[in-house]
C-alpha positions as CSV (number, residue, x, y, z in Angstrom):
1,L,-15.5,-0.7,-2.9
2,S,-13.7,-2.4,-0.1
3,K,-14.2,-1.4,3.6
4,E,-10.4,-0.7,3.8
5,I,-10.7,1.9,1.0
6,Q,-13.7,3.5,2.6
7,K,-12.1,3.6,6.0
8,N,-8.7,4.9,5.0
9,G,-9.8,7.2,2.1
10,V,-8.9,7.5,-1.5
11,W,-5.6,8.5,-3.1
12,M,-4.9,10.1,-6.4
13,S,-1.5,10.6,-8.2
14,T,-0.9,13.5,-10.4
15,R,1.5,14.3,-13.2
16,G,5.1,14.6,-12.0
17,G,4.8,12.5,-8.9
18,G,2.2,14.5,-7.0
19,L,-0.1,12.8,-4.5
20,G,-3.5,13.7,-2.9
21,F,-5.7,12.1,-0.3
22,T,-9.3,12.4,0.8
23,E,-10.2,12.3,4.5
24,S,-10.9,9.0,6.1
25,N,-14.4,7.4,6.0
26,V,-15.3,8.6,2.5
27,D,-19.0,8.5,1.7
28,F,-19.2,6.9,-1.7
29,D,-22.9,7.3,-1.8
30,S,-22.7,11.1,-1.7
31,V,-23.4,13.2,-4.8
32,N,-20.7,15.7,-3.8
33,G,-17.2,15.4,-5.2
34,F,-14.2,14.5,-3.1
35,D,-11.9,17.0,-1.6
36,F,-8.3,15.9,-2.1
37,I,-5.6,17.2,0.2
38,S,-2.2,17.6,-1.4
39,S,0.7,15.7,0.1
40,P,4.3,17.1,-0.1
41,I,6.0,13.9,-1.5
42,K,8.9,14.7,-3.7
43,T,9.4,11.7,-6.1
44,G,11.8,13.5,-8.4
45,G,9.3,13.1,-11.2
46,Y,8.8,9.3,-10.8
47,G,5.2,8.3,-11.2
48,I,3.4,6.9,-8.2
49,L,2.2,3.4,-8.9
50,D,0.6,2.3,-5.7
51,V,-0.2,3.6,-2.2
52,A,-0.9,1.3,0.8
53,F,-2.0,2.1,4.4
54,K,-0.1,-0.1,6.9
55,T,-2.0,1.6,9.7
56,K,-4.4,4.5,9.9
57,D,-1.4,6.9,9.8
58,E,1.4,4.9,8.2
59,L,1.5,5.0,4.4
60,W,3.8,3.4,1.9
61,V,4.2,4.6,-1.7
62,A,5.7,2.6,-4.6
63,C,7.1,4.6,-7.5
64,G,8.7,4.0,-10.8
65,G,12.4,3.5,-10.6
66,G,12.1,1.0,-7.8
67,I,11.7,3.5,-5.1
68,L,9.6,3.2,-1.9
69,Y,8.6,6.1,0.4
70,K,6.9,5.9,3.8
71,S,5.0,8.4,5.9
72,M,4.3,8.0,9.6
73,N,1.8,10.9,9.7
74,R,-0.7,10.3,7.0
75,G,1.3,11.9,4.2
76,K,2.3,15.2,5.9
77,T,6.0,14.2,5.6
78,W,7.8,11.5,3.7
79,E,11.0,9.5,4.0
80,K,12.6,7.6,1.1
81,E,13.7,4.0,1.8
82,P,17.3,4.3,0.7
83,E,18.0,0.6,0.0
84,T,15.3,0.5,-2.6
85,E,17.3,2.8,-4.9
86,K,19.4,-0.3,-5.7
87,I,16.4,-2.1,-7.3
88,T,16.4,-2.1,-11.1
89,G,12.8,-1.9,-12.2
90,N,9.5,-0.6,-11.0
91,L,7.6,-1.4,-7.8
92,Y,3.9,-2.0,-8.7
93,K,1.9,-3.2,-5.8
94,I,2.1,-2.9,-2.0
95,K,0.0,-5.1,0.2
96,F,-0.2,-5.2,4.0
97,F,-2.1,-8.0,5.6
98,N,-1.8,-6.4,9.0
99,S,0.7,-4.1,10.8
100,E,3.2,-6.9,11.0
101,S,3.0,-8.5,7.6
102,G,3.3,-7.1,4.0
103,F,4.9,-7.4,0.6
104,V,5.9,-5.3,-2.4
105,L,5.7,-6.7,-5.9
106,G,7.9,-5.3,-8.6
107,S,9.1,-6.0,-12.1
108,N,11.8,-8.5,-13.0
109,G,10.6,-10.9,-10.3
110,V,11.2,-8.4,-7.4
111,L,9.4,-9.3,-4.2
112,L,10.1,-7.4,-1.0
113,K,8.8,-8.7,2.4
114,Y,8.1,-6.3,5.2
115,L,9.9,-7.2,8.4
116,P,8.9,-5.3,11.5
117,G,11.7,-3.1,12.7
118,K,13.6,-3.6,9.4
119,N,10.9,-2.3,6.9
120,Y,11.7,-4.9,4.2
């Protein structure tokens, strides 16, 4: 697996829009299972399709229904990006190249660009 995944940890979505994270620096060679910490995101039942770490603590989540959430404290609290509610379709993939550059890919040709200070 990539060093980014190993450094930031692993995420797991659960039925009904639940989300869990492992601690940072996961040991993939260990024979022990992973301990997932539940995150209090409330997606209204929309499935979580992707999670991306912009920084060690800043996370972004793409959900069905074209909704984006962000957390500035490694998933302890979440804020919905209100402008994304106008998107008709799903958001499938979030990719940050660094803390200043990123994109979100969605259905129906949707492509959002992260702009520092404006989010997208």
